[in-house]
KELUM-772715 format. One line per field, with one value per atom (N, C-alpha, C): x, y, z. Coordinates in Angstrom, 2 decimals, always signed. Example, Ala and Ser with C-alpha at 12.3 -4.5 7.8 and 13.67 -1.06 7.14 Angstrom:
// KELUM-772715
east +13.19	+12.30	+13.20	+12.85	+13.67	+12.90 $
north -5.69	-4.50	-3.30	-2.25	-1.06	+0.03 $
up +7.80	+7.80	+7.80	+7.08	+7.14	+7.87 $
This chain:
// KELUM-772715
east -5.41	-5.71	-4.25	-3.94	-3.49	-2.77	-1.79	-1.28	-2.01	-1.37	-1.73	-2.51	-4.07	-4.89	-5.83	-4.83	-5.35	-4.22	-3.02	-2.74	-3.62	-4.09	-4.86	-5.63	-6.14	-7.60	-7.53	-5.80	-5.22	-4.71	-3.86	-3.57	-4.58	-5.85	-6.85	-6.98	-7.72	-7.82	-6.85	-5.66	-4.64	-4.99	-5.03	-5.18	-6.11	-7.24	-9.07	-8.80	-7.57	-7.85	-6.90	-5.27	-4.25	-4.51	-5.71	-5.91	-6.73	-7.58	-9.39	-8.24	-8.03	-8.34	-9.99	-10.74	-12.17	-12.60	-11.62	-11.81	-10.61	-9.67	-8.55	-9.13	-9.15	-9.86	-10.90	-11.54	-13.03	-12.60	-10.85	-11.06	-9.84	-9.35	-8.11	-9.51	-10.51	-11.02	-12.08	-12.94	-13.87	-13.23	-11.81	-11.89	-10.45	-9.78	-9.43	-10.28	-11.19	-12.65	-12.53	-12.70	-13.56	-12.28	-9.92	-9.41	-9.44	-10.15	-9.53	-10.75	-11.64	-13.00	-13.14	-12.22	-12.50	-11.25	-10.41	-9.18	-9.33	-10.66	-10.57	-11.31	-11.99	-13.29	-12.53	-11.57	-10.65	-9.59	-8.63	-8.26	-9.16	-10.97	-11.86	-11.40	-12.26	-12.40	-11.20	-9.48	-8.37	-8.78	-9.40	-9.22	-9.86	-11.48	-13.02	-11.70	-11.63	-11.88	-10.39	-9.21	-7.60	-7.67	-7.87	-7.80	-7.98	-8.90	-9.29	-8.32	-7.49	-6.45	-5.92	-5.72	-5.49	-6.64	-7.75	-8.27	-7.90	-6.93	-6.29	-6.19	-5.44	-5.60	-7.00	-7.58	-9.11	-10.08	-10.11	-10.84	-10.21	-9.22	-8.98	-8.03	-7.84	-7.33	-8.39	-9.75	-10.64	-11.33	-11.41	-11.78	-10.88	-9.96	-9.12	-9.04	-8.85	-9.17	-10.26	-10.79	-12.73	-12.95	-11.96	-11.91	-11.43	-10.12	-9.56	-9.94	-11.94	-12.32	-12.82	-14.27	-14.55	-14.52	-12.67	-12.15	-11.72	-11.26	-10.67	-12.39	-13.70	-14.35	-15.00	-15.32	-15.59	-14.66	-13.26	-12.52	-12.90	-12.76	-13.97	-14.47	-15.97	-17.22	-17.23	-16.69	-16.59	-15.97	-14.34	-14.24	-14.73	-15.09	-16.77	-17.99	-17.96	-19.14	-18.59	-17.28	-16.62	-16.72	-16.64	-17.27	-18.82	-19.56	-20.94	-21.18	-20.71	-20.72	-21.00	-19.09	-19.19	-19.91	-19.84	-20.42	-19.81	-18.55	-17.59	-17.59	-18.22	-18.56	-18.70	-20.00	-19.61	-18.57	-17.69	-16.66	-15.19	-14.95	-14.19	-14.57	-15.66	-16.41	-16.72	-16.03	-16.25	-14.79	-13.85	-12.40	-11.86	-10.81	-10.95	-10.66	-10.75	-11.05	-12.11	-11.48	-12.90	-13.34	-14.28	-14.58	-13.62	-12.29	-11.89	-10.98	-10.51	-9.23	-9.31	-11.04	-11.96	-11.73	-12.07	-12.65	-11.40	-9.82	-8.59	-7.69	-8.69	-8.11	-8.21	-10.28	-10.52	-10.17	-9.50	-8.94	-8.04	-7.24	-4.93	-5.82	-6.28	-6.33	-6.59	-7.73	-8.21	-7.43	-6.32	-5.70	-4.62	-4.22	-2.83	-3.97	-5.09	-5.69	-5.80	-6.31	-6.04	-5.35	-4.32	-2.66	-2.36	-2.75	-2.03	-3.30	-4.66	-4.76	-4.85	-4.32	-4.19	-2.91	-2.00	-1.03	-1.06	-1.84	-2.09	-3.00	-4.38	-5.07	-3.70	-2.30	-1.40	-0.95	-0.46	+0.00	-0.33	-1.77	-2.90	-2.53	-2.91	-3.63	-1.34	-0.32	+0.53	+0.90	+0.75	+1.51	+0.57	-0.38	-1.49	-1.93	-1.96	-3.22	-1.83	-1.04	-0.32	-0.64	-0.35	-1.16	-0.13	+0.01	+1.46	+0.77	+0.88	+0.54	+1.29	+2.23	+3.30	+2.38	+1.89	+0.80	+0.12	-0.09	-0.84	+0.60	+1.59	+2.60	+2.22	+2.71	+2.88	+1.26	+0.08	-0.78	-1.41	-1.20	-1.69	-1.57	-0.11	-0.18	-1.51	-2.43	-3.14	-4.54	-4.69	-6.01	-6.37	-5.38	-4.97	-5.40	-4.64	-5.08	-6.53	-6.71	-8.13	-10.04	-9.62	-10.03	-10.02	-9.07	-8.49	-9.67	-9.36	-9.92	-11.30	-11.67	-13.96	-13.86	-12.96	-13.71	-13.53	-12.53	-12.77	-13.93	-13.77	-15.60	-16.82	-17.09	-17.55	-17.83	-16.80	-16.80	-16.99	-16.73	-17.44	-18.48	-18.89	-20.26	-21.86	-21.07	-21.39	-21.45	-20.20	-20.44	-21.54	-21.58	-22.39	-23.86	-24.54	-25.35	-25.52	-24.87	-24.98	-25.44	-24.76	-24.52	-25.73	-26.29	-27.70	-28.52	-28.75	-30.11	-29.69	-28.86	-28.43	-28.10	-27.14	-26.21	-26.84	-28.60	-29.90	-29.38	-28.78	-28.32	-27.07	-26.38	-25.67	-26.02	-27.11	-28.04	-28.31	-28.13	-28.38	-26.47	-25.66	-24.44	-23.57	-24.15	-22.79	-23.98	-24.72	-25.48	-24.59	-23.67	-23.59	-22.98	-21.96	-20.83	-21.34	-22.29	-23.18	-24.48	-24.50	-25.72	-24.68	-23.89	-22.70	-22.15	-22.02	-20.99	-21.67	-23.43	-23.66	-23.47	-23.10	-22.48	-21.28	-20.83	-18.51	-17.84	-18.92	-18.14	-17.47	-17.83	-16.79	-16.38	-16.76	-16.85	-18.21	-17.71	-17.89	-17.93	-18.07	-17.59	-18.48	-18.85	-19.06	-20.42	-20.58	-20.94	-21.13	-22.32	-23.20	-24.25	-24.05	-25.26	-26.17	-27.35	-28.25	-27.29	-28.24	-27.53	-27.73	-28.75	-28.71	-28.26	-27.60	-26.74	-25.22	-24.93	-23.87	-23.40	-24.27	-24.59	-24.24	-24.88	-24.33	-22.57	-23.39	-21.57	-20.26	-20.55	-19.78	-19.26	-20.17	-19.91	-18.45	-19.00	-18.75	-16.54	-16.04	-13.81	-14.33	-14.42	-14.09	-14.19	-15.68	-15.49	-14.40	-13.69	-12.93	-11.38	-11.23	-10.70	-10.57	-11.81	-11.68	-11.91	-12.79	-12.29	-10.79	-10.18	-8.75	-7.84	-8.30	-7.93	-8.00	-9.01	-9.50	-8.42	-8.44	-7.85	-6.82	-6.22	-4.45	-4.36	-5.25	-5.63	-5.69	-6.53	-6.55	-6.10	-4.14	-2.95	-3.39	-4.27	-4.71	-3.87	-4.36	-3.71	-4.87	-4.18	-5.41	-5.29	-7.00	-7.29	-6.76	-5.30	-4.94	-5.65	-6.82	-7.87	-8.61	-8.96	-10.08	-9.84	-7.93	-7.90	-7.58	-7.37	-7.29	-8.51	-9.73	-10.55	-11.08	-11.30	-11.30	-10.55	-9.36	-8.24	-9.58	-9.44	-10.48	-11.87	-12.50	-13.65	-13.50	-12.49	-12.51	-11.90	-11.06	-10.85	-12.40	-12.45	-14.04	-15.16	-15.46	-16.01	-15.43	-14.37	-14.00	-14.17	-13.47	-13.96	-16.21	-16.56	-18.24	-18.37	-17.81	-18.36	-17.73	-16.68	-16.03	-17.18	-17.64	-18.45	-19.80	-19.62	-21.78	-21.42	-20.31	-20.93	-20.17	-19.94	-19.64	-20.38	-21.57	-22.89	-23.92	-22.93	-24.67	-24.23	-22.98	-22.11	-22.83	-22.82	-23.37	-24.58	-25.11	-26.82	-27.40	-26.34	-26.53	-26.37	-26.14	-25.15	-26.18	-27.14	-26.89	-28.76	-29.36	-30.86	-30.62	-29.47	-29.81	-30.12	-29.77	-29.93	-28.47	-27.73	-25.69	-26.01	-27.06	-27.14	-27.99	-28.71	-29.16	-28.55	-28.24	-27.21	-26.68	-26.51	-26.32	-27.85	-29.11	-30.37	-30.33	-30.88	-31.30	-31.58	-31.69	-32.12	-31.84	-31.83	-32.38	-32.82	-33.77	-34.46	-35.07 $
north -27.31	-27.50	-27.27	-28.61	-29.06	-27.42	-27.00	-26.05	-25.92	-27.85	-28.30	-28.04	-28.01	-28.07	-26.64	-25.92	-25.05	-24.35	-24.74	-24.20	-24.75	-26.11	-26.51	-25.74	-25.06	-23.82	-23.06	-22.12	-20.60	-21.59	-22.76	-23.32	-23.36	-23.66	-24.53	-22.65	-21.38	-20.05	-19.63	-19.99	-19.63	-20.07	-21.13	-21.91	-20.76	-21.21	-20.66	-19.53	-18.64	-16.99	-16.22	-17.63	-17.29	-17.71	-18.70	-19.20	-18.32	-17.31	-16.81	-14.98	-14.65	-13.19	-12.70	-13.35	-13.17	-12.70	-13.68	-13.68	-12.51	-11.94	-11.03	-9.94	-10.15	-7.71	-7.52	-7.88	-7.40	-7.50	-7.71	-7.46	-6.45	-5.50	-4.87	-3.61	-3.77	-2.58	-2.25	-2.66	-1.79	-0.78	-1.22	-0.60	+0.29	-0.04	+1.35	+2.21	+1.76	+3.19	+3.71	+3.31	+4.39	+5.29	+4.75	+5.32	+6.93	+6.76	+7.33	+8.74	+7.84	+8.31	+9.89	+9.61	+10.12	+10.96	+10.01	+11.21	+12.40	+12.47	+13.52	+14.73	+14.12	+14.73	+15.48	+14.58	+15.82	+16.97	+16.37	+17.45	+18.79	+18.99	+19.89	+19.98	+20.33	+20.60	+21.23	+20.49	+21.37	+21.99	+22.80	+23.74	+25.09	+24.66	+25.78	+26.04	+25.14	+25.25	+25.27	+25.88	+25.85	+26.36	+27.03	+28.13	+26.97	+26.09	+24.88	+24.08	+24.12	+22.68	+21.54	+21.08	+19.72	+18.40	+18.25	+17.36	+16.13	+15.78	+13.81	+13.21	+13.86	+12.73	+12.74	+13.71	+13.09	+12.76	+12.65	+12.30	+10.87	+10.75	+9.71	+8.71	+9.23	+8.78	+7.74	+8.32	+8.10	+6.21	+7.03	+6.31	+4.62	+5.03	+3.58	+2.69	+3.52	+2.89	+1.73	+2.76	+1.77	+1.01	+0.14	-0.08	-1.49	-1.17	-2.48	-3.20	-2.06	-3.13	-3.57	-3.53	-4.54	-5.14	-5.02	-6.29	-7.17	-7.04	-8.13	-8.97	-8.32	-8.82	-9.59	-9.01	-9.66	-10.62	-11.15	-11.75	-13.01	-13.01	-14.10	-14.34	-13.34	-13.76	-14.77	-14.13	-14.61	-15.89	-16.11	-17.81	-18.60	-18.29	-19.60	-19.26	-18.50	-18.92	-19.73	-19.02	-20.32	-21.44	-21.99	-23.58	-23.43	-22.65	-22.93	-23.55	-22.48	-22.53	-24.15	-24.03	-25.44	-26.37	-26.57	-27.28	-28.47	-27.78	-28.23	-28.44	-27.82	-27.81	-28.97	-29.53	-31.01	-31.24	-31.52	-32.37	-32.37	-30.39	-30.46	-30.72	-31.38	-31.52	-32.74	-32.99	-34.98	-35.47	-34.43	-34.70	-35.36	-34.72	-34.40	-33.09	-31.86	-30.77	-30.35	-29.68	-28.66	-26.97	-26.63	-25.25	-24.89	-23.95	-23.37	-23.11	-24.93	-24.90	-24.51	-24.32	-23.11	-22.47	-21.58	-20.67	-20.01	-20.24	-20.27	-19.66	-21.06	-21.24	-19.73	-19.56	-18.43	-16.79	-17.00	-15.48	-14.91	-16.25	-15.99	-16.19	-16.89	-15.51	-14.87	-14.02	-13.25	-12.12	-12.96	-11.55	-11.69	-12.39	-12.78	-11.44	-11.81	-11.07	-9.65	-9.33	-8.10	-7.70	-7.30	-7.32	-6.72	-7.77	-7.44	-5.78	-6.20	-5.53	-3.76	-3.83	-2.33	-1.96	-2.60	-2.22	-1.78	-2.26	-1.35	+0.06	-0.03	+1.13	+2.26	+1.88	+2.81	+3.45	+2.38	+2.65	+3.41	+3.66	+4.85	+5.93	+5.97	+7.44	+7.99	+7.28	+7.89	+8.50	+7.85	+8.36	+8.83	+9.08	+9.29	+10.70	+11.22	+11.81	+12.03	+12.06	+13.15	+12.05	+11.49	+10.44	+9.98	+11.28	+10.55	+9.98	+8.46	+7.86	+8.73	+8.86	+9.29	+11.05	+11.33	+12.46	+11.58	+9.75	+9.41	+9.07	+9.65	+8.52	+7.02	+6.91	+5.44	+4.71	+5.72	+5.38	+4.86	+4.97	+4.13	+2.40	+2.39	+0.99	-0.41	+0.69	+0.40	+0.85	+1.78	+2.02	+0.40	+0.65	-0.43	-2.22	-1.92	-2.94	-3.98	-2.39	-1.96	-2.90	-1.46	-1.93	-3.84	-4.76	-6.01	-7.08	-6.61	-7.57	-7.53	-6.29	-6.27	-6.79	-6.12	-7.07	-8.35	-8.70	-10.45	-11.23	-9.85	-10.41	-10.32	-9.32	-9.03	-10.41	-10.49	-12.33	-13.30	-13.27	-15.03	-14.47	-14.34	-13.44	-13.45	-13.03	-13.10	-14.44	-15.20	-17.21	-18.54	-17.64	-17.99	-18.21	-16.34	-15.97	-17.01	-16.65	-18.16	-19.38	-19.96	-21.38	-21.34	-21.03	-21.06	-20.96	-19.83	-19.55	-20.46	-19.94	-20.89	-20.18	-20.46	-19.64	-18.90	-18.73	-17.11	-16.35	-16.69	-15.55	-14.59	-15.01	-14.23	-12.52	-12.28	-11.37	-10.11	-11.05	-9.76	-10.06	-11.23	-10.10	-9.10	-8.65	-7.80	-6.16	-6.24	-5.10	-4.16	-6.14	-4.90	-3.93	-3.65	-2.35	-1.39	-0.85	-0.18	+0.06	-1.20	-1.51	-0.35	-1.25	-0.16	+1.38	+1.15	+2.45	+4.00	+4.46	+5.52	+5.21	+3.77	+4.45	+4.04	+4.24	+4.20	+5.17	+6.49	+7.61	+8.27	+7.66	+7.22	+9.14	+9.28	+11.08	+12.40	+11.14	+12.70	+12.67	+12.98	+13.08	+12.73	+11.80	+10.99	+11.74	+13.41	+14.15	+14.77	+14.93	+15.21	+13.86	+13.26	+12.36	+11.71	+12.19	+11.62	+10.49	+11.51	+10.43	+8.60	+8.57	+6.97	+6.01	+7.14	+6.71	+6.82	+7.72	+7.84	+6.07	+6.17	+5.39	+3.57	+3.46	+2.59	+2.84	+3.76	+3.98	+3.71	+2.91	+2.95	+1.62	+1.12	-0.21	-1.20	+0.11	-0.53	+0.54	-0.47	-0.32	+0.90	+0.66	+1.53	+3.18	+3.28	+5.07	+5.61	+4.15	+4.93	+5.32	+4.91	+5.16	+6.46	+6.28	+7.59	+8.66	+8.35	+9.92	+10.10	+8.82	+9.31	+10.07	+9.84	+9.74	+11.13	+11.97	+13.27	+13.80	+12.92	+14.13	+14.54	+12.93	+13.96	+14.65	+14.28	+16.35	+17.14	+17.22	+18.61	+18.57	+17.96	+18.81	+18.16	+17.43	+16.96	+15.75	+15.35	+13.71	+12.92	+11.76	+11.20	+10.01	+10.17	+9.01	+7.83	+7.26	+6.46	+4.83	+5.26	+5.03	+4.17	+5.11	+4.84	+3.91	+3.81	+2.85	+1.37	+2.02	+0.24	-0.02	+0.47	+0.05	-0.76	+0.08	+0.08	-1.96	-1.66	-3.11	-3.35	-4.35	-4.84	-5.66	-5.13	-4.77	-5.57	-5.14	-5.88	-8.03	-8.12	-9.16	-10.05	-8.99	-10.03	-10.23	-9.46	-9.70	-11.03	-11.19	-12.13	-13.76	-13.04	-14.50	-14.74	-14.15	-14.08	-14.43	-14.08	-14.86	-16.18	-16.58	-17.63	-18.91	-17.83	-19.42	-18.93	-18.77	-18.35	-19.07	-19.14	-19.85	-20.83	-22.10	-22.99	-23.18	-23.04	-22.98	-23.38	-22.46	-23.17	-24.21	-24.51	-25.32	-26.68	-26.74	-28.02	-28.12	-27.41	-26.54	-28.10	-27.26	-27.43	-29.31	-29.75	-30.94	-31.97	-31.72	-32.60	-32.60	-31.44	-31.29	-31.50	-32.31	-32.45	-31.75	-30.00	-29.41	-29.00	-29.41	-29.51	-30.22	-31.78	-32.47	-31.90	-30.98	-30.27	-28.67	-28.21	-26.91	-26.87	-27.47	-26.91	-26.90	-27.27	-26.02	-24.54	-24.21	-22.87	-22.05	-22.51	-21.93	-23.11	-23.30	-23.73	-23.73	-24.50	-24.37	-24.41 $
up +2.66	+0.53	+0.43	-1.06	-1.24	-2.98	-2.63	-3.15	-5.33	-5.54	-6.12	-6.79	-6.52	-6.86	-7.20	-6.42	-6.19	-7.82	-8.07	-9.70	-10.46	-9.99	-11.67	-11.36	-11.10	-11.67	-12.31	-11.49	-12.48	-13.28	-13.76	-15.31	-16.06	-15.62	-16.67	-17.39	-16.48	-16.41	-17.52	-17.28	-18.14	-20.27	-19.51	-21.35	-21.98	-20.70	-21.38	-22.29	-21.10	-21.88	-22.93	-22.79	-23.24	-25.48	-25.08	-26.47	-27.37	-26.29	-27.05	-26.48	-28.25	-28.13	-27.56	-28.18	-27.53	-26.39	-24.78	-24.39	-23.65	-25.11	-23.69	-24.21	-25.49	-26.15	-24.90	-25.03	-23.48	-22.88	-21.87	-20.73	-20.63	-22.01	-22.30	-22.19	-23.28	-23.95	-22.55	-22.73	-21.48	-21.07	-19.76	-18.66	-19.59	-20.56	-21.54	-22.00	-21.82	-22.28	-21.71	-20.63	-19.24	-18.97	-18.57	-18.41	-20.17	-20.74	-22.05	-22.06	-21.50	-21.85	-20.35	-19.25	-18.11	-18.07	-18.95	-18.85	-19.37	-20.07	-21.76	-20.53	-19.97	-18.61	-18.16	-17.63	-16.96	-17.31	-18.18	-19.02	-19.89	-20.27	-19.66	-18.75	-17.77	-16.76	-16.03	-16.42	-15.71	-16.77	-18.47	-19.05	-18.47	-18.09	-17.45	-16.51	-15.55	-14.25	-13.43	-14.31	-13.91	-12.27	-11.84	-10.74	-9.79	-9.65	-9.19	-8.83	-9.78	-9.12	-10.34	-10.33	-11.28	-10.67	-11.38	-11.52	-12.13	-12.16	-12.78	-11.81	-10.20	-9.56	-8.91	-8.87	-7.94	-9.27	-10.33	-11.96	-11.73	-12.42	-13.01	-12.45	-10.66	-10.64	-9.55	-9.25	-8.66	-9.36	-10.80	-11.89	-12.17	-12.13	-12.44	-10.64	-9.50	-8.63	-8.19	-9.21	-8.83	-9.54	-11.44	-12.24	-11.22	-10.91	-10.11	-8.90	-8.50	-7.71	-8.41	-10.25	-10.58	-11.58	-11.91	-12.65	-11.82	-10.77	-9.49	-9.24	-9.13	-8.71	-9.95	-10.90	-12.18	-12.54	-12.25	-13.27	-12.50	-10.56	-9.55	-10.45	-10.79	-11.51	-12.07	-13.44	-14.46	-14.65	-13.98	-13.52	-13.70	-12.17	-11.92	-13.12	-14.06	-15.04	-15.56	-16.39	-17.47	-16.99	-15.54	-15.20	-15.86	-15.09	-15.82	-17.09	-17.88	-19.17	-20.36	-19.56	-20.34	-19.73	-18.44	-17.86	-17.82	-17.01	-16.25	-14.77	-13.76	-12.86	-11.87	-11.74	-11.41	-11.93	-13.33	-13.24	-12.34	-11.77	-11.10	-9.09	-8.89	-7.52	-7.96	-8.63	-8.88	-8.14	-8.18	-8.00	-6.47	-5.99	-3.97	-4.01	-4.84	-4.78	-3.65	-2.74	-1.76	-2.50	-2.06	-2.24	-1.75	-0.95	-0.84	-0.68	-1.83	-2.84	-4.15	-4.85	-5.83	-5.78	-4.56	-3.99	-4.63	-3.64	-3.87	-5.18	-5.79	-7.49	-8.27	-8.29	-8.68	-8.35	-7.24	-7.36	-7.59	-7.03	-7.35	-9.20	-9.97	-11.12	-11.38	-10.26	-11.17	-10.89	-9.49	-8.91	-10.11	-10.75	-11.98	-12.97	-13.50	-14.90	-14.49	-13.03	-12.77	-12.93	-12.65	-12.46	-13.95	-14.81	-15.57	-16.69	-16.09	-16.51	-15.81	-14.56	-14.06	-14.48	-15.00	-15.49	-16.62	-17.21	-19.05	-18.49	-17.42	-17.30	-16.31	-16.17	-15.63	-16.20	-17.60	-18.48	-18.56	-19.42	-20.05	-19.92	-18.43	-17.93	-17.62	-16.34	-16.86	-18.56	-19.09	-20.61	-21.80	-21.15	-22.19	-21.47	-20.48	-19.46	-18.39	-17.71	-16.81	-16.15	-15.50	-13.74	-12.61	-11.93	-10.94	-9.77	-9.01	-8.37	-6.18	-7.45	-6.22	-5.13	-5.81	-5.47	-3.93	-4.10	-2.95	-2.24	-2.56	-1.30	-1.68	-0.09	+0.52	+0.95	+0.47	+1.53	+0.38	-1.14	-1.90	-1.70	-0.95	-0.64	+0.37	+1.38	+2.00	+1.06	+0.33	-0.43	-1.98	-2.96	-3.09	-2.26	-1.10	-0.38	-0.65	-0.01	+0.58	-0.91	-1.54	-2.79	-3.64	-3.21	-3.95	-3.23	-1.81	-0.40	-0.73	-0.96	-0.75	-2.28	-3.46	-4.91	-4.64	-4.21	-3.91	-3.46	-2.29	-1.61	-2.68	-3.57	-3.58	-4.66	-5.78	-6.41	-6.08	-4.65	-4.12	-3.35	-3.25	-3.27	-4.29	-5.84	-6.32	-7.67	-6.94	-7.03	-6.13	-5.05	-3.97	-4.36	-4.98	-5.63	-6.28	-7.71	-9.01	-8.33	-7.32	-7.24	-6.29	-6.01	-5.33	-5.86	-6.82	-8.13	-9.35	-9.35	-11.11	-12.25	-12.37	-14.02	-14.03	-15.35	-14.97	-13.94	-12.26	-11.93	-11.98	-13.43	-13.68	-13.71	-13.75	-14.08	-11.82	-11.70	-10.19	-10.20	-10.26	-9.82	-10.63	-11.70	-12.89	-12.29	-11.84	-10.89	-9.98	-9.15	-7.78	-7.50	-8.12	-8.08	-8.91	-9.75	-9.39	-8.28	-8.06	-6.48	-5.58	-4.67	-4.12	-4.10	-5.72	-6.31	-5.32	-5.09	-4.22	-2.91	-1.99	-0.86	-0.88	-2.28	-1.96	-2.08	-2.57	-2.85	-3.54	-4.45	-5.27	-5.79	-6.38	-6.81	-6.18	-4.99	-4.10	-2.32	-1.40	-0.34	+0.49	+1.45	+1.85	+2.85	+3.21	+3.67	+3.60	+2.31	+1.44	+1.37	+1.58	+2.48	+2.56	+2.50	+3.79	+5.26	+6.49	+7.01	+7.70	+6.84	+6.75	+5.33	+4.56	+3.46	+3.89	+4.71	+6.15	+6.49	+7.37	+8.17	+7.26	+5.79	+5.22	+4.82	+4.57	+3.67	+4.22	+5.76	+7.13	+7.23	+6.23	+6.73	+5.12	+4.06	+2.53	+3.37	+2.92	+2.34	+1.54	+0.46	-0.60	-0.12	+0.54	+0.94	+2.09	+2.63	+3.39	+2.06	+1.39	+0.35	+0.00	-0.55	-1.72	-0.66	+0.13	+1.23	+1.26	+1.54	+2.16	+1.05	-0.17	-2.09	-2.66	-1.91	-1.49	-0.57	+0.02	+1.58	+0.97	+0.20	+0.25	-1.06	-2.21	-3.17	-3.05	-1.72	-1.07	+0.02	-0.12	+0.75	+2.94	+2.91	+4.38	+3.99	+6.16	+6.36	+6.52	+5.57	+5.93	+7.67	+7.83	+9.20	+8.43	+10.24	+9.61	+9.83	+11.26	+11.36	+10.85	+9.45	+9.04	+7.98	+7.62	+6.66	+6.83	+8.64	+8.82	+9.05	+9.65	+9.49	+8.12	+6.95	+5.40	+5.58	+5.43	+5.61	+6.44	+7.43	+8.36	+8.50	+7.57	+6.70	+5.73	+4.99	+3.31	+4.57	+4.88	+4.80	+5.38	+6.79	+6.89	+6.84	+4.86	+3.89	+2.86	+3.07	+2.39	+3.38	+4.34	+5.35	+5.02	+4.37	+4.91	+4.14	+2.56	+1.49	+1.46	+1.80	+1.67	+2.23	+3.64	+4.20	+3.70	+3.54	+2.63	+1.17	+0.36	-0.90	+0.16	+1.26	+1.25	+1.28	+2.63	+2.91	+1.82	+1.25	-0.09	-1.16	-1.21	-1.91	-1.20	+0.37	+1.00	+0.80	+0.87	+0.34	-0.48	-1.72	-2.77	-2.79	-2.31	-2.44	-1.60	-0.57	+0.98	+0.00	-0.67	-1.06	-2.81	-3.53	-4.85	-6.21	-5.44	-6.99	-8.02	-6.52	-7.87	-8.46	-8.94	-9.84	-11.15	-10.91	-12.39	-11.90	-12.04	-12.16	-13.70	-14.23	-15.95	-16.18	-15.62	-15.43	-15.62	-16.73	-16.28	-15.27	-14.32	-13.15	-12.40	-11.28	-9.25	-8.97	-8.83	-7.53	-6.68 $
């Protein structure tokens, strides 16, 4: 892979985003609303049920980490959508750029924008609602890593779906986090799920992260093997998603579907 080609994708996304308030404001506003909404919910829970402990690290910390995963996924898919909406996708692959360089550029641009959004959410949560990530200690590192990696894999999967089915398939991509959330155990422990859902939940890295967060806030010790499993699964999903994207791209290339990619659907 050529670093300058990856940097070119990142630079294009930077120029596209930095020059448009209509892209910058939505990038922050929806996640800011989430923090404010859940911040006041946790204050309410603390006021009516103070004897049960502090809900801020339990609920507000959870929603911030879940928004991190969603933002990383959306950052990757939105960068891909910008290329399809502007009819630029074919132009990029008329150059010597290969699929892995293109994906690396999308992922890197997503990481950079996601870091900005996360810093904004963290400042809002700590300054207004008193959230302290010191409560999680060094386990915050594998928590964030697992969610970052899994968010990237979902973003690449979304790109593969849109590449195979056409730009209109973005409506299949937006609900992906919502479909996963019941199995991710974001707001409740895995133990309350039916057995079959617990089995499915065990293949999703976020379930290990949020179970670990609840264990720490309850004063327990996080299972290190579970966190290794979460990070390992996330790496595996990235590999599978990239291979799927490459396979879909080469199928579209050989079958001629890619020449009609600017159509509303590709079939």
